[in-house]
Residue, then its C-alpha position, 0 to 999 in steps of 0.5 A: m500498499p502507498l504511504a504518500v504522494c509528496v511533491e519533494i523529498e528532501g534529505l534522499f538527495v545530498d553530496l557528501p564528501p568522499r569517504p575517508r580512509e580508514r585504518f587498521t592493525l593486524v595485531g600479533c601478525a606472524p606475515d607470509g607471501a607478499l605482506a612478508d616480502l613487503l616488509d622485508r624489503l621496503p625501507a622505513e621510508d617507503l611504507g605509507t607510499e604507494r610502493a608499499w600497496l596491497g591492493d585488495v585484503a581478505i581477512t577470514e577465520p582459519a579453514p575449519s574441520p572438513g564436515i564443518s561449515p564456517s562460522w563467519s564469511g569474513e571481511d574484505l579490505g580494499d586498496v589497503v596500504v601497509l603504513g608501518h610495523r613494530p613488535s608486538r606484546a600480542r605475542v612474541g615473535t610476532v608485529d603489529i601492522d598498521l593498514d590504511g584503505f577501506v573496508h567493503v560494505h553497502n555504505r558507510t554507516d554499516a555496522l562490523v560484527r566481530p565474529g565471536k568464536v574466532a581466536e586467530f584471523v588469517v590474512l588473505g590476499g585479493d587473490g586468496t593468497g596467503y598472507g600470514t596469520c594475527r591474533d587480532v584486527s582493531g579498526v575493521f569492526r565497528e557499530q552501525a554509524p549515525p545517519p549522515v543525513p539525520q532527517v527526511r522531510l516528506l514535502g507537499c504529502r498527501p498522507e494514505p492510512p499507513l502514514l496517517a496512523a504513524l502521525d497520529a502516534v506523534g507526541q505518545s510515549t508508548r512502546a506502541s506508539v512508537r512502533r506506530r511511527r516507523i515507516r519504511a518505504e521504497v521511493h517511486t518518480i511518477a511520471a508525466d504520463g502518470s506512471a509510476h517507477r521505482v528509484i533503485d536502492v532509495v527507501v524512506s526509513g525512520t520514525v515519523e517526529s512530526g507533520e505540519q501544513s505545507r506551503f504546497g497547498n491545502g491539505l497538504l503535510d510535511v513530514t518529518v522523519d528522524s532517518d535510519p542510517q543509509e547513505p543518501l544518492p549523490t544530488g546529480v541523480l534528480d536531474i537523471l531522474t528530471r530527463w526521464r520525466h517524459g519517458p525514456p530518452t529519444q536520443k542516445n548518449m544522454w549519459s556521456g556527459y556525467g562522471r562515473e557514479l552518474r553513470h552508475q546511476w543513470a544504469m540505475v535509472a534505466a532497470a527501473h524502466h526497464s520492462v521484460a521484453q521479447d528478446r530479438p532473434a539470435g544473429t541479430r546484429y546490433d551498433l554499440d556507440g563505444r566514443f564514450v565507453t571511457d570507463i566501466e560504467g560507460f560500457y555498461c550505458a553504451i551496451g544498454e542503449a545498443i541492444n535497447g535503444p536510447g535509455g536502454y538497459f543490459g546490465s548494470n555490473l558484471d554479474a548483470f550483463d552475464d545475466c543478460l546475456c541469457g535472456r529476457f533483456g531483449a537480444s538473443t545469443p549468439f548475435r553479432l555486435a559492431w563496436h564502433d570506436s572501440t579504441v576508446a574501451r581499448e584505451h581505457l579499459v586496462d589492467g590495474y585497481d579500479r579504486l571507485r569499485l576497490a576490485p581490480a578493474v574490469t578490462m575490454e578483453y574481461l568483457l570481450g572474454i564474457f560475450a565469447e562465452h555466449g557465443v557473441e560475435i564482436d566486430l571491433r571498428 
């Protein structure tokens, strides 16, 4: 059931400062492999620089006995640099190693729970090779962070019964009234033709704090919600949503002027507008305009439009792209793809580390390999 129809919502689209790097310590560590080699060969002045870069690091538990399932899936760190090391007090002959980088989380407010039954941690490289063991890890596990935007405001709101019930409970102090004030709802945009489309990864979630008459008109309310911890989307998403107000774009490459994050959000909007299409027959030829494929997000936007026209969707990450190649997204494999201006992708989609995604970069060769697995014939132009 709808919660409300609103003219605007404040607090869902906010430009936050870049996520700060985090600091971790491997306590009582017996380093091995590439980590031990790095500590042995680098002088102190090189620690904390690119020469002391490790890339991806996984923190997990020792392998359980055969037939026993792991009690904890571990945590992944990305873009890790070694800052320094010193003898450890935790165990004779070991060292404490200071690192910085980022924990892989859905958003920066996520809690990470320390596993209760793990007495020793295993440290692995991004390729699964051993980096050693340690008695403890500091800086990784944490409580849920407070919301970066504490309140969301539903402006010019016409509340439906669930929201009216929450507003009726404002000012009451019983546990039941607090529960009634709790709301959680997905956010949809209403297009000019009256159709509604979900804004993926955007929810209003929290406790209704107040409601007052709105400047947007008689009978409308401005409702304030104390927000649960979550990251807002960047304000540029509002520009994308405006471009789609009258339906999908009528020309290709309207996404080309955006940076990587907003190109990803363009693909998310395209996904929200995509309906299950009847696949065109196997053997059909498609043309990919490669002039703006300067990053992996640009590839997803371009392949979506190659298959399904302006504003088309054909994946927004590697798993989704592979799913689309399996059918029900506009094309039956095998098909033919003429990749125009392919030298742009050849120059940009190269080996390296993707600091936005905290993962090895997706290369053009890797994408061509996925196409080949599905029998897609590529004509690079």
